[in-house]
C-alpha positions as CSV (number, residue, x, y, z in Angstrom):
1,M,-0.1,0.0,-0.2
2,D,1.2,3.7,-0.7
3,G,-0.5,6.8,0.5
4,S,-1.2,8.2,-2.7
5,G,-4.9,7.1,-3.1
6,I,-6.0,8.3,0.3
7,L,-7.3,11.7,0.4
8,V,-8.5,14.1,3.2
9,N,-10.1,17.4,3.1
10,R,-8.8,19.7,5.6
11,N,-11.9,22.3,4.9
12,S,-14.6,19.9,5.8
13,Q,-16.4,19.8,9.0
14,T,-15.8,15.8,9.6
15,P,-12.9,15.4,11.8
16,L,-9.8,14.5,10.0
17,H,-9.4,11.3,12.0
18,R,-12.9,10.1,10.8
19,Q,-12.3,11.0,7.3
20,L,-9.0,8.9,7.3
21,A,-10.6,5.7,8.6
22,E,-13.5,5.9,6.2
23,A,-11.0,6.5,3.2
24,M,-9.2,3.6,4.2
25,R,-12.4,1.6,4.9
26,D,-13.7,2.2,1.5
27,A,-10.6,1.2,-0.2
28,I,-10.7,-2.2,1.8
29,L,-14.2,-2.7,0.8
30,A,-13.4,-1.8,-2.9
31,G,-10.9,-4.2,-3.3
32,K,-8.2,-1.1,-3.6
33,L,-6.5,-2.6,-0.5
34,V,-6.5,-6.4,-0.6
35,P,-6.8,-9.0,2.5
36,G,-3.4,-9.7,3.8
37,E,-1.9,-6.5,2.2
38,R,0.2,-4.6,4.5
39,V,-0.6,-1.1,5.1
40,L,1.7,2.0,5.7
41,S,2.6,2.3,9.1
42,S,1.4,5.7,11.4
43,R,5.0,7.1,10.9
44,E,4.6,6.6,7.2
45,L,1.2,8.0,6.9
46,Q,2.0,10.8,8.9
47,T,5.1,11.6,6.1
48,H,2.7,11.1,3.3
49,L,-0.4,12.8,4.4
50,G,1.2,15.6,6.5
51,L,-1.2,14.7,9.5
52,S,-0.4,14.7,12.9
53,R,0.5,11.3,14.7
54,N,-2.6,11.4,17.1
55,T,-4.9,11.7,14.0
56,I,-3.6,8.8,12.3
57,V,-3.2,6.9,15.4
58,D,-7.3,7.4,16.2
59,A,-8.0,6.5,12.6
60,L,-6.0,3.2,12.7
61,G,-7.8,2.3,16.1
62,Q,-11.0,2.7,14.9
63,L,-10.2,0.4,11.8
64,H,-8.5,-2.2,14.2
65,S,-11.9,-1.9,16.6
66,E,-14.1,-2.6,13.5
67,G,-11.8,-5.6,12.1
68,Y,-10.7,-4.1,9.2
69,L,-7.0,-4.3,10.2
70,I,-4.9,-6.7,12.1
71,T,-1.4,-6.1,13.7
72,V,1.4,-8.6,13.9
73,R,4.1,-7.3,16.4
74,G,7.5,-6.7,15.2
75,V,5.9,-7.2,11.3
76,G,3.3,-4.5,10.7
77,T,-0.3,-4.0,10.1
78,F,-2.3,-5.8,7.6
79,V,-5.8,-5.8,5.9
80,S,-8.0,-8.4,7.9
81,D,-8.8,-11.5,5.7
82,H,-12.4,-11.5,7.3
83,F,-13.4,-8.9,4.8
84,T,-14.2,-9.4,0.8
85,P,-14.4,-6.5,-1.7
86,R,-18.0,-5.8,-2.5
87,P,-19.4,-7.4,-5.8
88,G,-18.5,-5.0,-8.8
89,E,-16.4,-2.7,-6.8
90,A,-13.1,-4.4,-7.2
91,T,-12.7,-3.8,-11.0
92,P,-12.3,-0.1,-11.9
93,A,-14.4,1.1,-14.8
94,E,-13.3,0.0,-18.1
95,E,-11.7,2.5,-20.1
96,P,-12.0,3.2,-23.6
97,A,-9.4,0.8,-25.8
98,L,-6.8,2.7,-26.8
99,V,-5.8,2.5,-30.8
100,P,-2.3,1.6,-31.1
101,T,0.0,3.2,-33.5
102,P,0.6,1.1,-36.9
103,L,4.1,0.1,-35.7
104,A,2.6,-0.8,-32.0
105,K,-0.1,-3.0,-33.8
106,A,3.0,-4.6,-35.9
107,H,4.5,-5.5,-33.0
108,L,1.7,-7.0,-31.1
109,E,0.9,-9.2,-34.2
110,A,4.2,-10.0,-34.6
111,E,4.8,-11.0,-30.8
112,P,3.7,-14.4,-31.1
113,L,6.6,-15.3,-33.6
114,A,9.3,-14.0,-31.4
115,A,7.8,-15.7,-28.4
116,N,10.5,-17.8,-26.6
117,L,10.2,-20.5,-24.2
118,R,12.0,-20.4,-20.6
119,E,11.5,-23.9,-19.8
120,L,15.0,-25.7,-19.6
121,V,13.6,-29.0,-20.8
122,A,14.9,-31.7,-22.6
123,F,15.6,-31.0,-26.5
124,R,14.7,-27.3,-26.0
125,H,16.8,-26.0,-28.9
126,G,18.6,-22.6,-29.3
127,I,20.1,-23.4,-25.6
128,P,23.4,-24.5,-24.6
129,A,24.7,-26.7,-21.6
130,L,23.6,-24.0,-19.1
131,D,24.5,-26.1,-16.2
132,L,28.0,-26.5,-17.4
133,F,28.6,-22.5,-17.5
134,P,32.1,-21.7,-16.6
135,T,30.9,-19.8,-13.4
136,T,34.3,-19.9,-11.4
137,Q,36.2,-18.3,-14.0
138,F,33.9,-16.0,-15.1
139,K,33.1,-14.5,-11.6
140,R,37.3,-14.3,-11.2
141,C,36.9,-11.8,-14.4
142,F,34.7,-9.2,-12.5
143,R,37.3,-6.6,-11.1
144,A,36.2,-3.7,-8.9
145,S,38.7,-1.3,-11.0
146,D,36.2,-1.8,-13.6
147,W,33.5,0.2,-11.7
148,S,35.4,3.4,-11.3
149,A,33.6,6.9,-11.4
150,A,34.8,7.2,-14.9
151,D,33.7,3.9,-16.0
152,L,30.1,4.1,-14.4
153,G,29.0,6.6,-16.9
154,Y,27.1,6.2,-19.6
155,P,28.7,3.6,-21.9
156,D,30.4,3.9,-25.5
157,P,27.5,3.4,-27.8
158,L,29.8,0.9,-29.8
159,G,30.7,-0.8,-26.8
160,Y,33.6,-2.0,-24.7
161,E,36.7,-1.3,-26.4
162,P,38.8,-4.2,-25.2
163,L,35.8,-6.3,-25.6
164,R,35.6,-5.1,-29.2
165,E,39.3,-5.9,-29.9
166,A,39.0,-9.3,-28.4
167,I,35.9,-9.9,-30.7
168,A,37.7,-8.7,-33.7
169,R,40.7,-11.0,-32.9
170,R,38.3,-14.0,-32.5
171,L,36.5,-13.7,-35.8
172,Q,39.9,-13.1,-37.7
173,Q,41.4,-16.5,-36.2
174,T,38.5,-18.5,-36.5
175,R,36.0,-17.2,-39.0
176,G,38.0,-15.3,-41.5
177,V,36.4,-12.1,-40.7
178,A,38.7,-9.4,-41.3
179,C,37.5,-6.3,-39.1
180,T,38.8,-3.7,-37.2
181,P,37.3,-3.0,-33.3
182,D,35.7,0.2,-34.6
183,Q,33.6,-2.0,-36.9
184,V,32.3,-4.0,-33.8
185,L,28.9,-2.7,-32.4
186,I,28.1,-4.7,-29.1
187,T,24.3,-5.0,-28.7
188,N,21.6,-6.4,-26.2
189,G,21.5,-9.8,-27.9
190,A,21.2,-10.7,-31.5
191,Q,17.5,-9.9,-31.7
192,A,18.2,-6.2,-30.7
193,A,21.4,-6.4,-33.4
194,F,18.8,-7.6,-36.1
195,S,16.4,-4.8,-34.9
196,L,18.8,-2.1,-35.2
197,I,19.7,-3.6,-38.7
198,V,16.2,-3.7,-39.8
199,R,15.6,-0.1,-38.4
200,L,18.5,1.3,-40.1
201,L,18.1,-0.1,-43.9
202,L,14.5,-0.7,-44.3
203,K,11.7,1.5,-44.8
204,K,7.9,0.4,-45.1
205,G,7.4,-1.7,-48.0
206,D,10.8,-2.8,-48.8
207,R,11.2,-6.3,-49.7
208,A,13.4,-8.5,-47.4
209,I,14.6,-12.3,-48.6
210,V,14.5,-14.8,-45.9
211,E,14.9,-18.5,-46.0
212,E,12.1,-20.7,-45.9
213,P,11.9,-22.5,-43.3
214,G,13.5,-19.8,-41.4
215,Y,14.1,-18.2,-38.3
216,W,10.9,-17.0,-37.0
217,S,11.9,-14.1,-34.6
218,V,13.7,-12.0,-37.4
219,C,10.5,-12.7,-39.5
220,A,8.8,-10.9,-36.5
221,T,11.3,-8.0,-36.5
222,L,10.9,-7.6,-40.4
223,Q,7.0,-7.7,-39.8
224,A,6.8,-5.5,-37.2
225,N,8.9,-2.8,-39.2
226,G,6.4,-2.9,-42.4
227,A,9.2,-5.1,-44.4
228,R,7.5,-7.2,-47.4
229,I,8.9,-10.5,-46.5
230,V,10.0,-12.6,-49.8
231,P,10.6,-16.5,-48.5
232,A,13.4,-18.3,-50.5
233,P,13.4,-22.1,-50.3
234,V,16.2,-24.0,-48.6
235,D,17.6,-27.6,-49.8
236,R,20.3,-29.5,-48.6
237,D,22.9,-26.7,-50.0
238,G,21.1,-23.8,-48.2
239,I,19.1,-21.0,-49.5
240,D,19.0,-21.0,-53.3
241,P,19.8,-17.6,-54.9
242,S,18.3,-18.7,-58.2
243,T,14.8,-18.6,-57.0
244,F,14.9,-14.6,-56.3
245,A,17.9,-14.2,-58.9
246,R,15.5,-11.6,-60.6
247,K,13.9,-10.0,-57.6
248,R,15.0,-6.8,-56.1
249,A,15.2,-6.7,-52.3
250,T,16.9,-4.5,-49.8
251,L,18.3,-7.0,-48.0
252,A,18.4,-10.9,-47.5
253,Y,18.9,-12.6,-44.3
254,V,20.8,-16.0,-44.0
255,T,22.3,-18.6,-41.8
256,P,24.9,-19.9,-44.2
257,S,27.1,-21.8,-41.5
258,H,24.3,-23.8,-40.1
259,Q,20.8,-23.2,-41.7
260,Y,18.3,-22.5,-39.0
261,P,16.4,-24.7,-38.8
262,S,17.3,-27.7,-41.5
263,G,21.0,-27.7,-40.6
264,A,22.1,-27.3,-44.4
265,V,25.6,-25.4,-45.0
266,L,25.2,-22.8,-47.8
267,S,27.3,-24.3,-50.9
268,L,30.5,-22.2,-52.2
269,Q,28.8,-21.9,-55.2
270,R,25.4,-20.3,-53.7
271,R,27.8,-18.3,-51.6
272,F,29.2,-16.4,-54.5
273,A,25.9,-16.3,-56.4
274,L,24.3,-14.8,-53.1
275,L,27.1,-12.1,-52.9
276,E,26.5,-11.6,-57.0
277,W,23.1,-11.1,-56.5
278,A,23.5,-8.4,-53.7
279,Q,26.2,-6.5,-55.5
280,R,23.6,-6.3,-58.8
281,N,21.0,-5.2,-56.7
282,D,22.8,-2.8,-54.2
283,A,21.3,-5.0,-51.4
284,W,22.7,-6.0,-48.3
285,I,23.3,-9.4,-46.8
286,V,22.5,-10.0,-42.9
287,E,24.8,-13.2,-42.1
288,D,23.4,-14.6,-39.0
289,D,26.6,-16.8,-37.7
290,Y,24.5,-17.9,-34.3
291,D,26.2,-21.4,-33.5
292,A,28.9,-21.9,-35.9
293,E,31.7,-22.0,-33.1
294,F,30.5,-25.8,-32.9
295,N,31.4,-27.7,-36.0
296,Y,32.2,-31.6,-35.5
297,S,33.2,-32.6,-39.0
298,G,36.5,-31.1,-38.7
299,R,36.1,-29.1,-41.9
300,V,35.3,-25.3,-40.7
301,V,33.6,-23.1,-43.3
302,P,34.9,-19.4,-43.2
303,A,32.0,-16.9,-43.1
304,L,30.5,-15.3,-45.9
305,H,31.7,-11.8,-44.4
306,G,35.1,-13.2,-45.3
307,L,34.4,-14.2,-48.6
308,A,32.9,-11.0,-49.6
309,Q,35.8,-9.0,-47.7
310,G,33.2,-7.2,-45.9
311,R,31.6,-5.9,-48.9
312,R,27.6,-5.7,-48.7
313,V,27.7,-8.1,-45.6
314,L,26.7,-7.4,-42.0
315,Y,27.6,-10.2,-39.7
316,V,25.8,-10.9,-36.6
317,G,27.3,-13.1,-33.8
318,T,26.2,-13.9,-30.2
319,F,27.2,-15.2,-27.0
320,S,24.3,-16.5,-26.1
321,K,24.8,-20.0,-27.7
322,V,28.7,-20.0,-26.4
323,L,27.9,-19.1,-23.0
324,S,24.6,-18.0,-21.8
325,P,21.4,-16.2,-23.4
326,A,21.6,-14.2,-19.8
327,L,24.3,-12.2,-20.7
328,R,22.4,-10.3,-23.6
329,L,25.5,-9.7,-25.7
330,A,25.9,-10.1,-29.2
331,Y,27.4,-7.8,-32.0
332,I,27.4,-6.6,-35.5
333,V,30.3,-6.5,-37.8
334,M,29.4,-3.0,-39.9
335,P,30.7,-1.9,-43.1
336,R,32.6,1.1,-42.5
337,E,30.2,3.4,-44.5
338,L,27.5,2.4,-42.3
339,Q,29.6,2.9,-39.0
340,R,28.1,6.4,-38.1
341,A,24.4,5.9,-38.8
342,F,24.9,2.5,-36.4
343,V,26.2,4.5,-33.7
344,A,24.1,7.6,-34.0
345,L,21.0,5.0,-33.6
346,Q,22.4,3.1,-30.5
347,R,23.2,6.4,-29.0
348,V,19.7,8.1,-29.3
349,D,17.8,4.9,-28.4
350,G,20.1,4.3,-25.4
351,G,20.8,0.7,-26.7
352,A,24.3,0.4,-25.3
353,P,24.4,-3.0,-23.3
354,N,25.7,-3.6,-19.8
355,A,28.9,-1.7,-19.2
356,I,29.4,-3.9,-16.1
357,V,29.5,-7.3,-17.8
358,Q,31.4,-6.0,-20.8
359,P,35.0,-5.7,-19.0
360,A,34.5,-9.2,-17.3
361,L,33.6,-10.8,-20.7
362,A,36.8,-9.2,-22.3
363,R,39.2,-10.4,-19.7
364,F,37.4,-13.9,-19.9
365,M,38.2,-14.1,-23.5
366,D,41.8,-12.3,-23.4
367,D,42.8,-15.0,-20.4
368,G,41.9,-17.8,-23.0
369,H,38.6,-18.8,-20.8
370,L,36.3,-18.6,-23.7
371,A,38.4,-20.6,-26.2
372,R,38.9,-23.4,-23.7
373,H,35.1,-23.6,-22.7
374,I,34.3,-23.7,-26.5
375,S,37.0,-26.7,-27.1
376,K,35.6,-28.5,-24.0
377,M,31.8,-28.0,-25.1
378,R,32.4,-29.0,-28.6
379,K,33.3,-32.3,-27.4
380,I,30.5,-32.8,-25.0
381,Y,28.0,-31.6,-27.6
382,D,29.5,-34.1,-29.9
383,E,29.3,-37.0,-28.0
384,R,25.6,-35.9,-27.0
385,R,24.9,-35.2,-30.7
386,Q,25.8,-38.8,-31.6
387,F,24.2,-40.6,-28.6
388,V,20.6,-38.2,-29.6
389,S,21.3,-39.3,-33.1
390,A,21.7,-43.1,-32.6
391,G,18.9,-43.0,-30.2
392,F,16.6,-41.6,-32.7
393,T,17.6,-44.0,-35.2
394,A,17.1,-46.9,-33.1
395,A,14.1,-45.9,-31.5
396,S,11.5,-46.1,-34.4
397,K,11.8,-46.3,-38.2
398,A,9.7,-43.2,-38.3
399,F,12.6,-41.4,-37.4
400,T,14.9,-40.0,-40.0
401,V,17.6,-38.1,-38.5
402,R,19.2,-35.2,-40.9
403,D,22.6,-34.4,-39.0
404,S,24.6,-31.7,-40.4
405,R,27.2,-32.4,-37.8
406,A,27.2,-28.7,-36.7
407,G,25.6,-26.6,-34.4
408,L,23.3,-27.3,-31.3
409,H,20.2,-28.7,-32.8
410,F,19.3,-31.0,-36.0
411,V,16.0,-32.0,-37.4
412,V,14.4,-35.3,-37.1
413,D,12.0,-35.6,-40.3
414,L,8.6,-37.8,-39.9
415,P,6.4,-39.6,-42.4
416,K,3.7,-37.3,-43.8
417,S,1.4,-39.7,-42.2
418,I,2.2,-38.3,-38.7
419,H,1.9,-34.8,-38.2
420,D,4.7,-32.8,-36.4
421,G,2.5,-30.3,-34.7
422,G,0.6,-33.1,-33.2
423,V,3.5,-34.5,-31.7
424,S,4.5,-31.4,-30.4
425,D,1.4,-30.8,-28.9
426,K,1.5,-34.4,-27.1
427,A,5.0,-33.7,-26.1
428,A,4.3,-30.1,-24.6
429,S,1.5,-31.8,-22.4
430,A,4.2,-33.9,-20.7
431,G,6.8,-31.0,-20.4
432,L,9.0,-31.7,-23.0
433,V,9.6,-28.9,-25.9
434,V,10.2,-30.0,-29.4
435,W,9.3,-27.3,-31.8
436,P,7.8,-28.5,-35.1
437,L,9.7,-28.1,-38.3
438,S,6.4,-26.8,-40.0
439,G,6.1,-24.0,-37.8
440,C,9.2,-22.6,-39.2
441,Y,7.2,-21.9,-42.6
442,R,5.4,-18.7,-43.6
443,G,3.8,-20.3,-46.5
444,K,2.5,-24.1,-47.0
445,P,5.0,-26.2,-45.1
446,T,6.9,-28.8,-47.4
447,G,8.7,-30.3,-44.3
448,N,7.3,-32.3,-41.5
449,G,9.7,-33.1,-38.5
450,L,11.0,-32.1,-35.1
451,I,13.9,-29.8,-34.0
452,I,15.7,-31.3,-31.4
453,G,18.3,-29.5,-29.3
454,F,20.8,-31.9,-28.2
455,A,23.5,-29.6,-26.7
456,G,21.5,-28.6,-23.6
457,T,20.3,-32.3,-22.6
458,S,22.2,-34.7,-20.6
459,I,22.2,-38.3,-21.8
460,P,20.1,-39.9,-19.1
461,R,17.4,-37.0,-20.0
462,A,17.7,-37.6,-23.5
463,R,17.3,-41.2,-23.3
464,D,13.9,-40.6,-21.6
465,A,12.9,-38.0,-23.8
466,I,13.4,-40.2,-27.0
467,A,11.6,-43.1,-25.3
468,F,8.6,-40.8,-24.6
469,L,8.6,-39.3,-28.4
470,A,8.6,-42.9,-29.8
471,N,5.9,-43.8,-27.6
472,A,3.8,-41.0,-28.5
473,I,4.1,-41.5,-32.5
474,A,3.5,-45.4,-32.0
């Protein structure tokens, strides 16, 4: 309870203590003060209302005697459980519904596409093994010296410079991305990065090429910003640029290293074709390299950004898949000609991420902890991948594993006679989350299967989940 809803009239002939008692009594009966709610103490009411202590004590005493209030010694005063709100008074009168702006309406319509489940259950895709987070090493990377008065001001809109330097070095060494620290922009997660890109590069009605099937959260961002979405089919070699070779668009969003959700790796021939399309149409390519750190084939495919030497490609990376989504840290490698515009947008919107975590993450990378953690997890995830793949294959002839030996998930195809949405619903009723492949299509689905996130699921839990899914389709 606060004192903002309690009013007294000093010009009234009614004594102030009676006015206060009546106001609080009415609030209790109307449901504004609910049973069990703590009310302000006499001293707090004195401060809020500017009344004398005796006036307030008299009012509270009256309500105590009537049974509206009870006091627990040493704890406080509470609304009694013996009173219930008068019918019809607990709910305030309905106000006319506000008509949202077109942008707000678009975000409301797109929200279901961007919804992410928080449950840490077996086969939840897009989540690393959070129980194996390197807690001890990461905690040691926090330093009190990072919290000086100078460092606690508004952060650099580009992000913490040593972190940007560490990211640029790692990208050069592991992904073939040649960039300087001033081309790296730190964001509040990958979704915030996509939102910045879309807002900067697209205007309402512009076309955007997306993979079909594809990542629904990016489609939500495009849809909310008024883009015209043009789906392009994906096969075993990734997105096919020949299907939109004659179509003009402002940008194309792709996941070339491990296509989401199919797992396909974009072939070299199609990479060149995609770059040629962008050059010919003066378009931009957004490369989402979300889980490329985890490749189990021994054949690491360089990023599309490196092949293009940074021209017309915006590279997006994230720490959500290698460490934890809770860090809310991702980054964009920007072309130099867009740097000032990105910085301005970040500064005006106040979107710079937490400046407390960034120095710790930079130190975590510089000390070699990140590289060691990724190497360790690559072995664990590969073991889990092989176990889950073999488990599905052995559990039922209805399961066909589509394993690209990369990333944190793969697809298990189902026969057309078994609807993936029905299997997903049945699994959800038992607390198991497996996303249906058909849910990743904007048009009529041509795929029927389940997206299996093997990385965050221990082998014992995976064994039980496979058995349940096998029984669900039997």
